[in-house]
N, C-alpha and C positions, 0 to 999 in steps of 0.2 A: 548116860545110858538110862537112868531112871526117868528122865524127862521124856525120852522116846517111848519107853514102856507105858508110861501114864497116858501120853497122847494116844498111843495105839489102843489102850483099853477104853479111853473116852470115845474114840472113833467107833469102836465096836459097839459100845453101849448105845451111842446115838443112832447108829444104823439099825440096831435090832428093835429100837422103840418105834422107829418111823416105818410106816407101812407104805410101800410104793407100788402102785399098780403098773402092770405092763403097759408101756406106751401104746396108744391107739395110733397105728400108722396106716394111712389110706392113700393109695395112688389114684389120681383123678385124671380123666381125659379132658381137662380144661386148663387154661393158663393159670399161672400163679396169681396174676393180677385179678383175673375173674373170681378166683376162689377167695383171695384176700378181701376183695370188695364185699363179699358176703359175710366173712368172719369179722371184719373190722367194725361192722354195725353193732353187733352183739347187745344192743339194747332192745332187740326183737326176739329174745329167747322164747317168749311166749308163742312166737310163730314157728320156732324150730323144735320145740320140745312139748310133748303131750303132758309132761309132768308140771308145767308152769302155765298158770292162767293169766298172770299179769306181771309187769315189771315196773317198779317205781324207782326213780333215781333220787339220790341225795348227794348234793355237791356236783362237781363237774362230770360230764360224760367223758371221762378219761382217767388218767392217773390220779389217784386220790379220791375219786368218786366212789360211791357205794350204790349198789343196786339191790333192792329187796324184791325177791321173786316169790310170788304167792303160789302155793301148790294148786294143782288142778281142781281139787275138791274144796279149795278155799279155807281149809282148816289149819294149814301150816304154812311156813315160809322159811326161806334161808336168805342170809345176807352175804353179799360178796363185796370185796374191796378190790378195785382195779389197782394193780401194783406195777404194771408195765404195759407199754403200748408203743410200737415202733413200725411205722409204715415202710421204712427202708428195709428192715430185716424181716418184715411181715410176722411179727411176734406180738402176742397178747397174753398177759399174765394177770392172774387174779387169785385172791385168797377167799375161801369160804370162812367167814368169821362168826357165823351164828346160825343156828337152826338145824345142824346135822350132828350125828354122834361121832364127831371127829374134831381134833384140834390140830393146829399147824397145817391146815389143808391148803396146799399150794398147787396151782394148775398153770400150765402154759400151753398155748396153741401156737404152732409155727407152720407157715406155709413155705415149702421149698420148691423152687423152680427147677423142673427136670428137663426143660427145653422141649421143643417140638409140640407145643400146646399141651403139655402134661405138667402136673404138679403133684405134690404130696403134702398131706396134712399130718403133722405129728402132734399129738395131744398127750401131755404127761400130767400125772397127778400123784401127789404124795401127801400123807397125813398120818396122824396117830389116831387109831380107832379108840373110842371111849365105850367101854363095856356098859350096857344098859339092858333093861328088860323088854324093850320094844323091838330091837333089831340085833341080829347077830352080825359079826364081822363079815361072814359070807354073804348075808343078805345085803349089807351095805355095799360091799364090793360089786355084787350083781347089779344093784341099783345104779351105781356110778357108771359101770360099764355100759349098761343098756341106755342110760341117758346120753352118754357121749356118742355111742353108735348112732342113735336116732338123730341127734343134732348134726353129725357129720353127713349122714344120708340126706338130710334136708338141705344142708349147705350145698352138697353136690347137685341136687336137683335145681337149686336156684342159680348155680354158677353156669349151667349149660344153656 
């Protein structure tokens, strides 16, 4: 009984520390293949997001590779590591490992085939916010949400 109680307490502690955003779910009037073709590139974030001016790769353009995204004003950057990529399941996962006020930031983008030339993008993010003097948790959540929405809108435009 003690083991079960401790595990339950550990699970509660772990989930309260982790901040998870509501998944961004968007239905699209394009086939899953057309949408996935746009998402699978993802080395063109500077073309999809007004927050990024350039992208530089370190290592392979795939699992294990890292991309450094320079901010639009050129004064900041964030580094991402690709942790998963699967054409068959149309999923793409990455961690933001540097440059944001968060740790353990994991993201996954999945394209779901709805049939009849329709699909859905599901983008999930979870992280632990790091308190700092430059940005509140609410500001960071707002930034992440607006960045995801803008990129999805631009992916939809390109997929049509």
